[in-house]
GUMARNU-451940 format. One record per residue: z, x, y of N, C-alpha, C, O in turn; residue number from 1. Coordinates in steps of 0.001 Angstrom, whole numbers, padded with zeros to 6 digits. Example, Ala and Ser with C-alpha at 12.3 -4.5 7.8 and 13.67 -1.06 7.14 Angstrom:
{{007800,013190,-005690},{007800,012300,-004500},{007800,013200,-003300},{008465,014236,-003319},1},
{{007080,012850,-002250},{007140,013670,-001060},{007870,012900,000030},{008039,013409,001138},2},
END
This chain:
{{057895,029473,123775},{058584,030781,123722},{058486,031458,125081},{057389,031644,125608},1},
{{059663,031836,125666},{059645,032493,126961},{059616,034013,126795},{059643,034529,125677},2},
{{059559,034728,127940},{059407,036181,127902},{060605,036874,127263},{060451,037885,126578},3},
{{061798,036329,127486},{062992,036958,126921},{062946,036959,125400},{063403,037910,124766},4},
{{062395,035898,124809},{062278,035818,123355},{061279,036846,122839},{061510,037493,121818},5},
{{060172,036989,123552},{059161,037968,123143},{059739,039375,123202},{059511,040181,122300},6},
{{060487,039674,124262},{061097,040993,124413},{062101,041262,123294},{062162,042365,122752},7},
{{062893,040229,122955},{063915,040415,121939},{063277,040707,120575},{063746,041577,119842},8},
{{062225,039988,120244},{061528,040215,118981},{060957,041623,118951},{061007,042293,117920},9},
{{060408,042080,120089},{059823,043414,120174},{060879,044480,119913},{060620,045440,119187},10},
{{062064,044325,120493},{063141,045283,120280},{063577,045261,118820},{063841,046312,118235},11},
{{063653,044069,118227},{064043,043956,116821},{063046,044668,115930},{063432,045314,114955},12},
{{061770,044558,116254},{060748,045267,115484},{060926,046778,115595},{060738,047503,114618},13},
{{061286,047250,116780},{061499,048684,116966},{062713,049160,116166},{062672,050221,115544},14},
{{063786,048377,116184},{064983,048719,115416},{064665,048715,113926},{065093,049604,113190},15},
{{063905,047700,113480},{063511,047627,112069},{062703,048861,111682},{062854,049383,110577},16},
{{061842,049329,112593},{061025,050513,112319},{061905,051758,112153},{061653,052581,111273},17},
{{062935,051895,112997},{063852,053032,112897},{064591,053006,111565},{064681,054020,110873},18},
{{065122,051828,111213},{065867,051713,109963},{064956,051895,108753},{065356,052492,107754},19},
{{063743,051385,108844},{062774,051527,107746},{062508,053010,107465},{062476,053441,106313},20},
{{062319,053772,108531},{062044,055198,108355},{063250,055910,107751},{063087,056787,106902},21},
{{064453,055547,108177},{065661,056170,107636},{065818,055861,106147},{066257,056707,105368},22},
{{065456,054646,105769},{065553,054258,104355},{064523,055003,103520},{064851,055597,102493},23},
{{063276,054965,103971},{062196,055547,103182},{062208,057075,103195},{061638,057711,102309},24},
{{062857,057657,104197},{062999,059120,104218},{064185,059590,103400},{064382,060791,103216},25},
{{064982,058641,102903},{066124,059011,102082},{067401,059259,102856},{068407,059658,102268},26},
{{067388,059031,104179},{068600,059200,104986},{069628,058124,104643},{070829,058389,104585},27},
{{069134,056905,104418},{069989,055802,103964},{069657,055552,102496},{068596,055017,102174},28},
{{070559,055936,101622},{070302,055878,100188},{070464,054469,099632},{071155,053648,100234},29},
{{069836,054171,098487},{070008,052867,097833},{071489,052546,097624},{072266,053383,097165},30},
{{071858,051307,097975},{073246,050886,097811},{074098,051088,099038},{075218,050581,099099},31},
{{073587,051836,100045},{074352,052088,101267},{074578,050793,102030},{073631,050055,102298},32},
{{075821,050517,102377},{076164,049320,103145},{075900,049563,104620},{076234,050630,105134},33},
{{075305,048595,105313},{075017,048706,106739},{075947,047784,107520},{075907,046567,107340},34},
{{076777,048348,108379},{077662,047575,109232},{076911,047233,110521},{076630,048119,111329},35},
{{076589,045966,110713},{075711,045573,111806},{076277,045886,113186},{075541,046323,114071},36},
{{077574,045668,113381},{078154,045855,114722},{078131,047318,115153},{077585,047618,116215},37},
{{078704,048248,114373},{078637,049650,114801},{077213,050204,114822},{076898,051061,115648},38},
{{076354,049727,113928},{074969,050191,113910},{074242,049729,115168},{073476,050483,115767},39},
{{074492,048477,115563},{073892,047955,116795},{074367,048754,118001},{073580,049067,118895},40},
{{075670,049087,118026},{076231,049852,119141},{075614,051249,119203},{075335,051762,120287},41},
{{075402,051866,118028},{074854,053226,118006},{073416,053266,118500},{072969,054282,119033},42},
{{072687,052160,118326},{071297,052093,118772},{071151,051437,120141},{070051,051366,120691},43},
{{072279,050955,120691},{072256,050354,122023},{071568,049012,122087},{070919,048689,123082},44},
{{071708,048208,121008},{071103,046876,120987},{072179,045844,120671},{073288,046192,120266},45},
{{071843,044580,120857},{072795,043513,120602},{072923,043258,119103},{072086,043682,118306},46},
{{073989,042558,118745},{074195,042216,117334},{073098,041276,116842},{072654,041369,115697},47},
{{072664,040368,117722},{071590,039451,117330},{070289,040195,117045},{069559,039863,116111},48},
{{070012,041215,117874},{068812,042020,117651},{068902,042757,116323},{067931,042818,115568},49},
{{070084,043322,116041},{070279,044029,114779},{070129,043078,113599},{069539,043434,112578},50},
{{070663,041867,113741},{070554,040893,112655},{069099,040530,112389},{068698,040371,111236},51},
{{068299,040399,113464},{066872,040095,113299},{066154,041268,112628},{065281,041062,111785},52},
{{066522,042502,113004},{065909,043685,112399},{066212,043752,110910},{065328,044049,110107},53},
{{067462,043475,110535},{067818,043517,109109},{067152,042363,108357},{066864,042480,107166},54},
{{066909,041246,109056},{066198,040141,108408},{064765,040547,108075},{064252,040225,107004},55},
{{064126,041256,109005},{062759,041739,108786},{062700,042638,107559},{061808,042502,106722},56},
{{063660,043560,107459},{063667,044498,106340},{064077,043825,105038},{063688,044272,103959},57},
{{064855,042760,105132},{065204,041991,103930},{063969,041303,103362},{063798,041230,102145},58},
{{063105,040798,104251},{061863,040165,103810},{060930,041185,103165},{060141,040836,102288},59},
{{061017,042442,103594},{060194,043505,103014},{060770,044020,101697},{060112,044766,100971},60},
{{062007,043612,101396},{062633,044060,100157},{063412,045358,100281},{063927,045863,099283},61},
{{063510,045914,101503},{064219,047177,101685},{065727,046980,101826},{066505,047885,101525},62},
{{066134,045806,102281},{067556,045483,102411},{067861,044221,101611},{066990,043384,101378},63},
{{069118,044108,101198},{069565,042909,100498},{070842,042403,101143},{071716,043181,101524},64},
{{070935,041075,101258},{072130,040447,101806},{072913,039784,100679},{072336,039179,099775},65},
{{074231,039907,100747},{075083,039194,099799},{076318,038707,100528},{076699,039263,101557},66},
{{076946,037667,099996},{078102,037054,100650},{079249,038047,100773},{079921,038104,101802},67},
{{079468,038819,099733},{080637,039699,099705},{080377,041064,100323},{081267,041628,100960},68},
{{079162,041613,100148},{078891,042976,100600},{078184,043041,101943},{078084,044119,102530},69},
{{077691,041917,102441},{076927,041938,103677},{075533,042485,103433},{074865,042092,102477},70},
{{075092,043394,104300},{073746,043960,104197},{073832,045373,103607},{074653,046183,104037},71},
{{072987,045654,102632},{072963,046980,102010},{071528,047363,101677},{070669,046499,101499},72},
{{071281,048650,101596},{069962,049138,101191},{069716,048729,099738},{070573,048917,098874},73},
{{068548,048176,099487},{068226,047663,098156},{068331,048755,097101},{067965,049909,097327},74},
{{068834,048359,095957},{068979,049299,094839},{068513,048602,093566},{069159,047674,093080},75},
{{067392,049058,093037},{066851,048448,091833},{067562,048974,090593},{067969,050135,090538},76},
{{067703,048113,089614},{068172,048545,088298},{066953,048758,087411},{065848,048343,087760},77},
{{067150,049398,086278},{066037,049573,085339},{065520,048229,084852},{064327,048070,084593},78},
{{066433,047251,084728},{066010,045910,084337},{065133,045291,085411},{064152,044615,085102},79},
{{065489,045523,086693},{064667,045028,087799},{063254,045594,087708},{062271,044864,087838},80},
{{063166,046902,087484},{061862,047562,087403},{061039,046974,086267},{059850,046701,086432},81},
{{061665,046781,085121},{060959,046225,083966},{060421,044838,084282},{059279,044523,083946},82},
{{061239,044003,084932},{060813,042640,085251},{059696,042633,086289},{058736,041870,086177},83},
{{059830,043497,087306},{058815,043561,088357},{057470,043987,087796},{056445,043389,088124},84},
{{057461,045009,086957},{056185,045483,086407},{055615,044495,085382},{054400,044401,085210},85},
{{056485,043779,084722},{056005,042724,083815},{055234,041677,084619},{054162,041230,084211},86},
{{055795,041294,085764},{055120,040311,086615},{053855,040892,087234},{052856,040187,087376},87},
{{053888,042164,087600},{052687,042785,088159},{051540,042747,087151},{050397,042477,087519},88},
{{051841,043014,085887},{050793,042955,084860},{050265,041529,084718},{049062,041317,084568},89},
{{051171,040558,084767},{050786,039155,084625},{049876,038698,085771},{049033,037821,085582},90},
{{050046,039290,086955},{049287,038853,088126},{048055,039711,088405},{046986,039179,088702},91},
{{048196,041024,088313},{047107,041911,088723},{045976,041998,087705},{044802,041974,088075},92},
{{046323,042099,086433},{045276,042248,085412},{044390,040999,085334},{043167,041139,085336},93},
{{044955,039779,085265},{044098,038593,085286},{043303,038468,086583},{042201,037919,086583},94},
{{043854,038974,087690},{043129,038922,088962},{041834,039715,088862},{040784,039256,089313},95},
{{041907,040908,088270},{040700,041724,088069},{039693,040971,087207},{038505,040923,087526},96},
{{040170,040392,086123},{039263,039687,085203},{038672,038433,085828},{037631,037943,085391},97},
{{039348,037911,086866},{038860,036693,087535},{037875,036999,088652},{037275,036085,089218},98},
{{037702,038281,088976},{036792,038659,090057},{035362,038246,089715},{034901,038441,088591},99},
{{034681,037685,090680},{033302,037229,090497},{032351,038200,091187},{032759,039103,091918},100},
{{031087,037977,090927},{030079,038829,091559},{030132,038707,093080},{029856,039667,093799},101},
{{030487,037523,093558},{030525,037294,094997},{031929,037602,095543},{032679,036688,095884},102},
{{032269,038862,095621},{033558,039239,096186},{033369,040312,097261},{034208,041196,097434},103},
{{032243,040212,097978},{031930,041203,099001},{032944,041198,100137},{033086,042193,100846},104},
{{033655,040075,100315},{034632,040006,101400},{035851,040870,101113},{036496,041351,102045},105},
{{036178,041078,099836},{037363,041841,099457},{037039,043339,099327},{037866,044182,099674},106},
{{035874,043662,098843},{035529,045058,098571},{035638,045986,099787},{036175,047086,099652},107},
{{035148,045585,100974},{035310,046486,102130},{036782,046748,102461},{037146,047858,102848},108},
{{037618,045731,102309},{039042,045918,102577},{039676,046827,101528},{040534,047650,101848},109},
{{039249,046674,100275},{039734,047574,099230},{039329,049018,099522},{040121,049943,099339},110},
{{038108,049199,099971},{037631,050549,100281},{038431,051154,101435},{038774,052335,101393},111},
{{038730,050360,102460},{039522,050860,103593},{040933,051247,103147},{041467,052276,103561},112},
{{041530,050405,102294},{042868,050716,101783},{042839,051981,100937},{043754,052802,101003},113},
{{041785,052136,100141},{041635,053323,099300},{041481,054581,100145},{042108,055601,099861},114},
{{040649,054513,101185},{040456,055673,102057},{041762,056050,102759},{042096,057229,102880},115},
{{042494,055032,103218},{043772,055298,103869},{044774,055910,102913},{045544,056794,103288},116},
{{044761,055434,101671},{045673,055958,100649},{045361,057425,100353},{046265,058258,100300},117},
{{044094,057732,100163},{043704,059109,099848},{044072,060053,100982},{044549,061162,100741},118},
{{043852,059617,102219},{044183,060452,103378},{045697,060697,103459},{046137,061816,103719},119},
{{046480,059650,103235},{047938,059778,103325},{048497,060683,102226},{049417,061463,102472},120},
{{047944,060582,101017},{048412,061432,099915},{048115,062902,100225},{048958,063773,100009},121},
{{046923,063164,100727},{046570,064552,101050},{047478,065121,102142},{047765,066318,102164},122},
{{047923,064250,103043},{048801,064692,104140},{050277,064621,103751},{051148,064951,104556},123},
{{050560,064191,102514},{051934,064045,102023},{052740,063082,102896},{053946,063254,103073},124},
{{052071,062084,103431},{052737,061036,104213},{053037,059888,103249},{052237,058965,103100},125},
{{054207,059958,102594},{054483,059052,101485},{054673,057605,101925},{054317,056686,101188},126},
{{055231,057390,103121},{055395,056017,103588},{054042,055336,103775},{053846,054191,103368},127},
{{053113,056063,104399},{051773,055513,104592},{051037,055376,103260},{050325,054397,103036},128},
{{051214,056364,102377},{050543,056309,101079},{050956,055063,100308},{050114,054364,099744},129},
{{052250,054791,100286},{052734,053613,099563},{052257,052325,100235},{051927,051355,099553},130},
{{052219,052313,101562},{051735,051114,102264},{050292,050809,101885},{049946,049659,101613},131},
{{049445,051847,101866},{048042,051639,101499},{047900,051310,100012},{047044,050513,099628},132},
{{048734,051921,099186},{048721,051631,097748},{049032,050158,097514},{048323,049470,096781},133},
{{050099,049685,098145},{050485,048283,097972},{049450,047336,098580},{049230,046238,098069},134},
{{048819,047766,099666},{047748,046957,100250},{046584,046830,099270},{046012,045751,099116},135},
{{046237,047931,098611},{045155,047931,097625},{045448,046925,096513},{044597,046105,096171},136},
{{046657,046992,095951},{047016,046094,094858},{047169,044649,095334},{046861,043713,094597},137},
{{047642,044474,096565},{047771,043114,097099},{046410,042454,097264},{046270,041249,097053},138},
{{045410,043241,097639},{044063,042694,097802},{043497,042203,096469},{042706,041261,096441},139},
{{043901,042838,095361},{043432,042382,094052},{043866,040943,093780},{043144,040178,093140},140},
{{045048,040584,094269},{045588,039243,094027},{044713,038170,094675},{044745,037012,094260},141},
{{043943,038542,095673},{043079,037560,096338},{042010,037003,095410},{041444,035944,095682},142},
{{041729,037706,094317},{040733,037194,093369},{041223,035933,092658},{040428,035213,092054},143},
{{042534,035663,092728},{043057,034419,092163},{042751,033213,093056},{042796,032071,092598},144},
{{042438,033472,094333},{042179,032392,095296},{043344,031410,095349},{043158,030196,095278},145},
{{044552,031964,095477},{045760,031141,095508},{046710,031733,096548},{047337,032765,096309},146},
{{046811,031069,097709},{047612,031589,098818},{049088,031689,098457},{049759,032652,098826},147},
{{049586,030700,097739},{051005,030731,097362},{051296,031911,096438},{052362,032521,096516},148},
{{050358,032219,095581},{050518,033361,094682},{050521,034669,095473},{051266,035594,095152},149},
{{049688,034737,096501},{049655,035928,097348},{050992,036119,098062},{051485,037242,098169},150},
{{051579,035027,098548},{052876,035096,099217},{053963,035549,098247},{054806,036377,098592},151},
{{053939,035002,097036},{054913,035396,096016},{054769,036879,095684},{055764,037587,095532},152},
{{053537,037340,095573},{053285,038742,095225},{053829,039677,096304},{054376,040734,095989},153},
{{053683,039297,097569},{054181,040135,098652},{055685,040338,098551},{056182,041438,098791},154},
{{056409,039287,098197},{057862,039411,098027},{058170,040310,096825},{059063,041154,096887},155},
{{057432,040123,095747},{057644,040917,094537},{057412,042396,094807},{058227,043236,094426},156},
{{056311,042714,095459},{055933,044103,095665},{056852,044773,096677},{057042,045989,096641},157},
{{057429,043968,097592},{058353,044527,098568},{059583,045121,097911},{060151,046092,098412},158},
{{059994,044548,096798},{061191,045026,096106},{061012,046431,095535},{061985,047170,095381},159},
{{059794,046791,095230},{059560,048080,094580},{059058,049146,095558},{058810,050286,095166},160},
{{058909,048765,096846},{058346,049678,097853},{059121,050997,097937},{058530,052074,097868},161},
{{060431,050907,098084},{061222,052126,098264},{061164,053008,097026},{061076,054230,097140},162},
{{061213,052409,095860},{061130,053183,094632},{059811,053921,094532},{059770,055052,094047},163},
{{058722,053292,094989},{057416,053935,094926},{057330,055125,095868},{056657,056110,095561},164},
{{058010,055046,097021},{058048,056195,097928},{058727,057367,097237},{058252,058499,097323},165},
{{059836,057104,096551},{060549,058155,095827},{059679,058748,094720},{059687,059958,094493},166},
{{058936,057890,094038},{058072,058352,092950},{056972,059264,093482},{056770,060358,092954},167},
{{056265,058832,094513},{055159,059627,095046},{055654,060945,095619},{055005,061979,095464},168},
{{056816,060907,096288},{057366,062120,096897},{057726,063158,095833},{057594,064360,096065},169},
{{058181,062694,094664},{058642,063621,093629},{057593,063883,092553},{057862,064572,091569},170},
{{056389,063328,092745},{055338,063481,091743},{054931,064943,091609},{054766,065640,092609},171},
{{054770,065407,090363},{054399,066801,090111},{053013,067144,090668},{052779,068262,091128},172},
{{052108,066180,090620},{050736,066420,091075},{050238,065157,091782},{049432,064415,091222},173},
{{050721,064903,093032},{050382,063660,093719},{048888,063439,093918},{048428,062297,093914},174},
{{048115,064526,094094},{046668,064357,094277},{046025,063759,093027},{044923,063217,093095},175},
{{046711,063857,091886},{046196,063269,090656},{046210,061755,090670},{045583,061115,089826},176},
{{046941,061165,091649},{046983,059708,091757},{045701,059148,092379},{045375,057975,092192},177},
{{044979,059992,093118},{043799,059518,093846},{042666,059075,092920},{042136,057981,093113},178},
{{042267,059882,091913},{041124,059489,091075},{041302,058149,090372},{040320,057442,090147},179},
{{042528,057786,090022},{042756,056516,089321},{042364,055338,090211},{041667,054426,089765},180},
{{042810,055354,091469},{042481,054265,092379},{040989,054257,092708},{040372,053196,092809},181},
{{040418,055447,092874},{038983,055531,093159},{038174,054980,091996},{037194,054267,092210},182},
{{038574,055304,090749},{037868,054821,089576},{037994,053308,089452},{037021,052640,089102},183},
{{039162,052759,089731},{039332,051304,089681},{038383,050627,090665},{037753,049621,090341},184},
{{038288,051188,091866},{037394,050617,092869},{035941,050693,092405},{035187,049735,092575},185},
{{035550,051808,091829},{034169,051978,091366},{033828,050989,090250},{032758,050381,090258},186},
{{034743,050833,089292},{034506,049896,088178},{034423,048467,088678},{033584,047688,088227},187},
{{035305,048126,089619},{035298,046774,090179},{034005,046518,090938},{033411,045447,090812},188},
{{033571,047487,091716},{032332,047350,092489},{031125,047186,091572},{030169,046487,091906},189},
{{031181,047843,090410},{030069,047775,089458},{030146,046536,088570},{029265,046319,087738},190},
{{031182,045727,088735},{031317,044521,087917},{031823,044787,086516},{031755,043907,085658},191},
{{032337,045997,086262},{032862,046334,084933},{034340,045952,084882},{035232,046799,084918},192},
{{034558,044646,084796},{035893,044097,084990},{036847,044440,083846},{038016,044739,084091},193},
{{036372,044403,082613},{037250,044701,081484},{037706,046156,081515},{038866,046455,081230},194},
{{036788,047059,081862},{037153,048469,081950},{038136,048706,083093},{039074,049495,082976},195},
{{037901,048007,084197},{038794,048130,085343},{040185,047602,084997},{041192,048207,085366},196},
{{040237,046470,084286},{041519,045881,083892},{042282,046805,082951},{043504,046924,083048},197},
{{041560,047463,082036},{042201,048396,081102},{042775,049597,081853},{043879,050051,081550},198},
{{042030,050110,082828},{042509,051240,083623},{043725,050830,084457},{044679,051597,084588},199},
{{043688,049631,085016},{044823,049122,085786},{046059,048998,084911},{047156,049354,085341},200},
{{045901,048506,083704},{047034,048353,082780},{047684,049705,082509},{048910,049822,082512},201},
{{046852,050734,082272},{047383,052077,082032},{048078,052620,083275},{049121,053269,083182},202},
{{047490,052348,084441},{048057,052803,085707},{049438,052182,085940},{050361,052874,086369},203},
{{049583,050897,085664},{050872,050226,085833},{051902,050764,084842},{053074,050923,085185},204},
{{051465,051041,083616},{052371,051646,082625},{052892,052992,083131},{054090,053266,083063},205},
{{051983,053830,083638},{052362,055154,084134},{053297,055039,085334},{054275,055779,085445},206},
{{052985,054100,086233},{053805,053915,087427},{055214,053473,087070},{056187,053967,087640},207},
{{055324,052542,086127},{056648,052078,085692},{057439,053223,085062},{058631,053375,085328},208},
{{056783,054022,084232},{057467,055142,083572},{057974,056150,084588},{059100,056634,084474},209},
{{057147,056473,085588},{057558,057441,086604},{058746,056924,087400},{059698,057662,087653},210},
{{058692,055641,087799},{059786,055067,088571},{061074,055043,087760},{062144,055337,088293},211},
{{060986,054701,086497},{062178,054671,085636},{062793,056066,085508},{064015,056213,085523},212},
{{061941,057091,085382},{062451,058468,085268},{063142,058906,086557},{064196,059541,086516},213},
{{062547,058565,087702},{063153,058916,088987},{064508,058244,089138},{065465,058863,089605},214},
{{064592,056985,088746},{065853,056256,088860},{066910,056834,087921},{068089,056891,088271},215},
{{066492,057259,086739},{067425,057906,085808},{068000,059182,086420},{069199,059442,086319},216},
{{067130,059979,087058},{067594,061213,087675},{068555,060931,088833},{069545,061638,089017},217},
{{068249,059893,089607},{069139,059540,090719},{070495,059072,090210},{071531,059421,090775},218},
{{070485,058282,089144},{071742,057788,088565},{072577,058952,088048},{073795,058975,088224},219},
{{071919,059918,087411},{072628,061088,086901},{073210,061917,088042},{074314,062452,087935},220},
{{072455,062017,089137},{072932,062782,090281},{074133,062103,090921},{075089,062775,091308},221},
{{074097,060768,091040},{075237,060036,091621},{076483,060176,090768},{077593,060233,091297},222},
{{076312,060232,089445},{077463,060300,088557},{078158,061657,088623},{079315,061780,088222},223},
{{077463,062670,089123},{078056,064008,089195},{078620,064326,090570},{079204,065387,090785},224},
{{078435,063381,091508},{078943,063612,092873},{080195,062811,093127},{080761,062879,094218},225},
END
């Protein structure tokens, strides 16, 4: 790899960061089509750079590519949400139950993710809060000791990232989300795996319900505009 390739990747990462912020801030709404050529021109980058940036965001689940529509901001359906949370329960709850006494390598990382999440929620930084939230849940998957499963989970969780930002931003009492994650960490640290799994199950139920309600409100708002 020569220097020009490194520079091009760096620019693509910067473009991806700009588009990511526009998506997660609600400037680019779900379903919005992105025209690569005019978008590249507006940002002063090449079409290839823009294509690499949209590829990065597609891997994160924020953008979707299709033959007929090109690139568009991801838009989940209620069926998508139901399927995603069904899979999350199938993966996360057994992961907790599979945790052994010797999991000291994961616990410090969980604690760091938890601290970052709590700080971001208090500062109302929803993009960071969701990133730390997803990091916390992704670390739970490591208890399965299956790298392929971890890779699959990352793709799955990427699809729900934007919806979770909307949920946290519109939450009536966002600080109320902190004790649940803190309690899960405490139960896991104490080896109370069944109690932790039960709390996680309730947390996923609540999260799915909140996301479904937010999506219903958005659908109703679109139908009146």
